[in-house]
N, C-alpha and C positions, 0 to 999 in steps of 0.2 A: 139618439146620445151616442150608439154605437159609430156614427161616423166620424167624430171625433178623435177618437180612441184609434180609428184606422187612419185621420189623418196623421196623428202624433206616427203610428209607425211607419208611415210611408217618410214622414221628415228625418225619423231616429236612421232608417237604413240610408237613405240620399245623402245623410253628413255621415256616415258612418263610409261612406262611400268615396267621400270625399277626404274626409283623415288619408283613408289608403293611397288617394293618391298624391295628395300633400304626403307622406310620410314616404313614398317612394320616390316623389322629388327630392325632399333631403338626404335621403340611404343615399343616391346618386348623385350628390351633390361635388363629387368628385372621380365621375366617372369619365372617360377620356368620350369628348364628343356629345356626349348625353342631352337628351330633348326632351326639357319637361314637358308636363302635362296640364291641361290646366279641362277645369269641369263648371257642364252649365246646369242650373236646375228646369222642367218647366211644369207646368199643374196638369196634373189628371182632368180625368173630363171630368164639369160637375155635372149634380144632378138637376136637374130641371122640375120647381115645383111650382109653376107658375108661368107661363107663355106669355112673350109681350103682346099688347093687343091697341091694335089700333084707334083713334078715336069716332063716337058712333056722330052718326043725323041728330042723334036727341039732346047733343049738347054737351058729351061728357069727353072726356081727354081722352087719352094714347095710356096705356100702362107701362112697364119695364119690366123685360123676365128678372122670374126670380128663380136664384140657382145655388146651388149650396157645393160647394168644393169637396173633391175625395179624397183629396192629399198632392203628393208634390211626385216626382220622378224622375230621374237623370233624363238632362235633356241632349248632353254631348259629353265626353271626352277627348278634347283634340288636344294632339302634338305641338310646340311650339318649337317650330325650325328655325327660329333667328339664329343667328350666329354666334358661338359661343366665344372669348377672346382667346386669342392665339396663344403659348406656350412654347419659349422655345425648349429645346434640348439638344443633345450632344449625339446624337444617333441617326447617321445622313439616312437610313430607310424609316425615319419619320416621319410624316407629312400629313398638313393641314391643311385645307382648301379653303380661302379665303374668296366667301363668297358663295353663288350657290353652286349645285353639284354634288354625285356622290362616288365615289367609287363603287366599281363593279367587281365583288369579287364571286366567289362559284366552289363547290363543294364537288365539283365531280358530275356532278346531274341537274344542278338548279344554280341559277343566280340569284344572288343577294346584291344589295346593296351597303354601305356604310361613313359614314364622316369619321369613325377612327380609321384614323390611318399610322397607330403602331403599329406595323409592320417590320417585319422578321424573314430573313434568307434561310429556307432551309437544308439540310442537307444535299438536296438532289436538287441546288440551285433554284428553283421556285422562291417569287416575292409571293411570300403568305400572311393573313392574320394570325395573331395571339394564337384563334383559336383552328390555323389549318388550313382555311379556304384562301385557295390562291386569287393573288389579285390578277385582274382583267387585261387587256391591253392589246398591241401589236407587239411582236419582233421584230428585227431586221429582215429583209428578204435576201435572197441571193445578190441579189445587185445592191445591196446594202440601204435600202431604200424601206420606210415603212409605208405602209398603205391603209389609210383610216377606212376604204371601202373592204377592206376585207374582213370578215367574220374573226371575233373575240379571240384571244388565247390566253392563255396563260404565260405570262411574263417569266421568261425560262432565262438563267443567269447560268447555266453551268457551265457551259465549255464554249466561253466567246472568248474568241481570239483576230486577231487584226492580223490576215492576210502580209503579206510584203507587198510593196509597189512599185517599181521601175521610176526612177527619174524620168521626164518630161520634159519641165518646164524646170528654167532656174532664173529668178531675176535679179538683177542686179545692179549696188546702185551706190552712192557715196561723191567724193570731189576728188579729181586731179589735180594737181600743182600745175596751174598755170607757169607757174615759173620753172618747171621742170626743165632744163634746157635740152636739147635734138638730140636723143641716146638712150638719153637713161631710160632704163627699166624698172618697173615694180610690180610684185609678184604677189599674186592673192589665190590662198590655196581654200579648197570647200571639195566637201563630200556630196559622192553620189552615189546610186544604188543602183545595181541592176532584181533583172528581175527574181531575185532568190533572196533578196534583201540583205547580199552582200555590201558592203562599204565600198568605194574607192575613192582615195583624192585624186580631183585635176588641180591642176596648177594653170590661172588664168596667167599671162605676162603683156602687160600694158608698157608700150614704148610710145615716147614724145619723138614725132616726125615730123618732115619736112624742113621749110625753112623758121627761122625760131618765131618770125609770124604766124606762121601756121598754125590754127587751133585746134591741132589732130592728135592725137592718138591711135599706133595699131596696137590690137591684141591677138595674142596668140593662145589657143588649148591643148595642153600635156597631160596625158594620164598616165598611170602604172603600168608594170611590164604584162598585164593582164588586159590591159585596155586596148582598144585599135581607136583611131578618131581620126576621121577623114578631114583633111585639111580645108578644103572646099574654095580653096582662091583667098586673098588677102582679106581683114580684119579690120573696118575704121570707124574712132568714133569722133563727131566733128561738132566740134562745139559753135556758134555764136559770139560776138562781141560781148554778148551780156553772160558771158560762161554758161547759157543753156546748154541743154546736149540740142543738136539740130540734126543730125540725120547717121544713120547706123548704117555700115556698108560690111556687106557679110553674108555667107553662106548660115542656112540651119547646120546644126552639129551633130554626126552619126554618131555613135559609140555601139562598139561591139565589145562583147568580153571573150575572154576565152578558158574561162572555168566549167564553159557548157551552160551560162546561160544567154536567153533570148537576146539577141541584138534587139538596141533601143534606137530610136529616134528623140534625142533632148536637143532644146532649142534654148540658145540665150536668147534674155531679153531685157534691155539696160531702161531701167527707170525715167521715162523721159523727165518726170517730177524732179526727183531728185536724184538725176544724172547730173554733176557740176564741173565746171575745170574754176573755178579760183583759184584765189591768190593765199590760200590755205595748206593748212600740212593734206596728203593724201593718205585719203582713207576709203575702204571700199570694204561693201559687205553685202551680202548674198543670201537669197534662200531658195529651198527648192522644194517638189510634191512629192518626190522619192521616201521612202522607213523602211528598217525595217519588220520582220512578224513581230509581234509582241502579244504578251497572254494579258488579261483583266486582272489589275493589281488593286480598283478603287469605283467607287460606284457615287457618282452624281446625279438630283435631281431638278432640272430648270422650275421655273414659272406654268409652261407651258407644260410639264408632265410629262418631258422626253427623259429619259435614262441616260445619262452618258458617262460612259466607261473611260475611267484612267487606267492606259494600257503601258504594258514594262517598256514597251518602246520611246514613252516619250510623249507619246502622242490622245489625242483623246476621241472619243467617235459615237458616234447617236446609236444607241443598241436596241432601245424600245422607246415604247411610250406610251405612257397608263391613260387608258378609259374612263370620260367623264360622265357619267348621266343624268340628266335631270329631266321631271316630271312638270306635267304643266298643273297635275294638283299633288302637292308632295303631302298634304296632309291626308291623302288616300293613302299615303303608303303604310303598313301591318308591320307593327315590331313584331321579331321572332325569338329576341333573346339576343345577346351577344353581340350587344351595337351593332345589331343587322337589322332590316326592311329589306320586305317581298312586297312586291305591286298587288294591287286587287284591282277588280273592278272599275275603281271611283279614282285612281291613281294617273290612269293615262300609262300610257307605253313610254318606255324609256327614250330620252334620245341622247347618243352616244356618238361624243367627238371629245377634241384635242381641250384641252384646260385655257381660259381664256376666250374662248369663241362660242357664237350662242350663248349668252350668256348664262354662260360657265364661269367658277370663279378660277381665278389662278393656285396653284399649287406652290405651298411654303413648305422646303424643303428644313430639317433641321427643327420641325417645330408639329405641333398637336393642338387641338381644340380641346378647350376643356369644357365642362358642362356649360349649361347657360343657365341653370336653376338660382333664379334671384333670393336669398336664401329672406332677406326683409319680406320681400312680399309674401314665400311661405310661409314664414309664422304669424303674419298679419293675417291669413288666410286658414291660419290653424285654430286664432283663435277665435274669430269666427264660427266656423266650424265647430269648434266647443259647446259657443254657446248658443249654434244654433241647435246642435244635437239636447243641449242642457232644457231649451224651451221645449222643444217638443217633448222629452220627459215629463216636463212638466202638466202637457195636456194629457199625458197617460195618466198621469194622479189624479187629475182634477178629474177629469170625465171617469176613474174609480170610484172617488168620492164620494160625486153625483151616483152612482149608480146603488154603491153602498146606502146612500139614504133611503131609493129608491126601494131597495129590499127592507129595509128599517119600517117605513111604511105595516108592514103588516104586524106588529107585535102593538 
């Protein structure tokens, strides 16, 4: 008689826990990157009243075991790691992972893992979570490179500056009018930079040379008063009958400055695919690889988790990379609050790398992952839990009535 009451009590307990799980899911329906939980039940060990018996030699058949169950208990509470929908935001430090993986964060002592990418930059220039944990990855080294085999470090954006770089290469392209009379010239000005990042203007002069049927232009380079350019002999551009650049004759440039900057060796290269001599107007463009020093003014993060800095000198530079961790068993991770997970014996060790590699998802900037709670499912499960609770309470009240009848037998 008492077994049914205890079975009913166990049913009340597990359905109460089921309601707790459902309530927590619904409460976090709008929590960034929240992962919903599922609960399953299992029966408690049954009490055996009679064991199974085999058939006998006298002709009677075998009998099955007779058992009375002792109620139910919680089988497992698991975390649903399916991705939530991605919602766009206005902050370039809001990040979401489109696929598998977790951001790695640290409180200075231990590492944790999160899908919630609502990051900010603190007063010290660190990329941090809303609770202050530092986002981990790799910063550029002294050679302006990222070494992903190095230990993880906090993403530090406190003192990012881009040093000046002297010009080493100039690429020229465009068209020189084939109808240009012999002796006519065309000038093109462009800026180059010394090792201090100071801009200097050089002038390239293109002159139609030779006989009218010759398809040649000479070119010469002059600089400002604080520059010295080695002549190095004559330089010519020769074009074929189809107007394509056929040959470039001349020496590399050697440029030095009188302002204390180091001497630099700069070479001019003419794009063979885009340098022509057609009967179209003359138009020359060029680019070079030098630039002045710059300070960080803005950040962007690409799909591989690379932090790209926009600098005041108009250039972009790779300044850091975010670390993305994956686990062989993400359901083995333990929730520790604050949208954070920590490793356990059953989660496996983190495999850390760049987003988009090794089954890791891509990083979406200006985006946040939403909760993966399915409200329609949660409300349905709530009804099931409520009815299960009511049914188990009826077991207790019915058993109580039977016990009352038993007590009344003495009257």
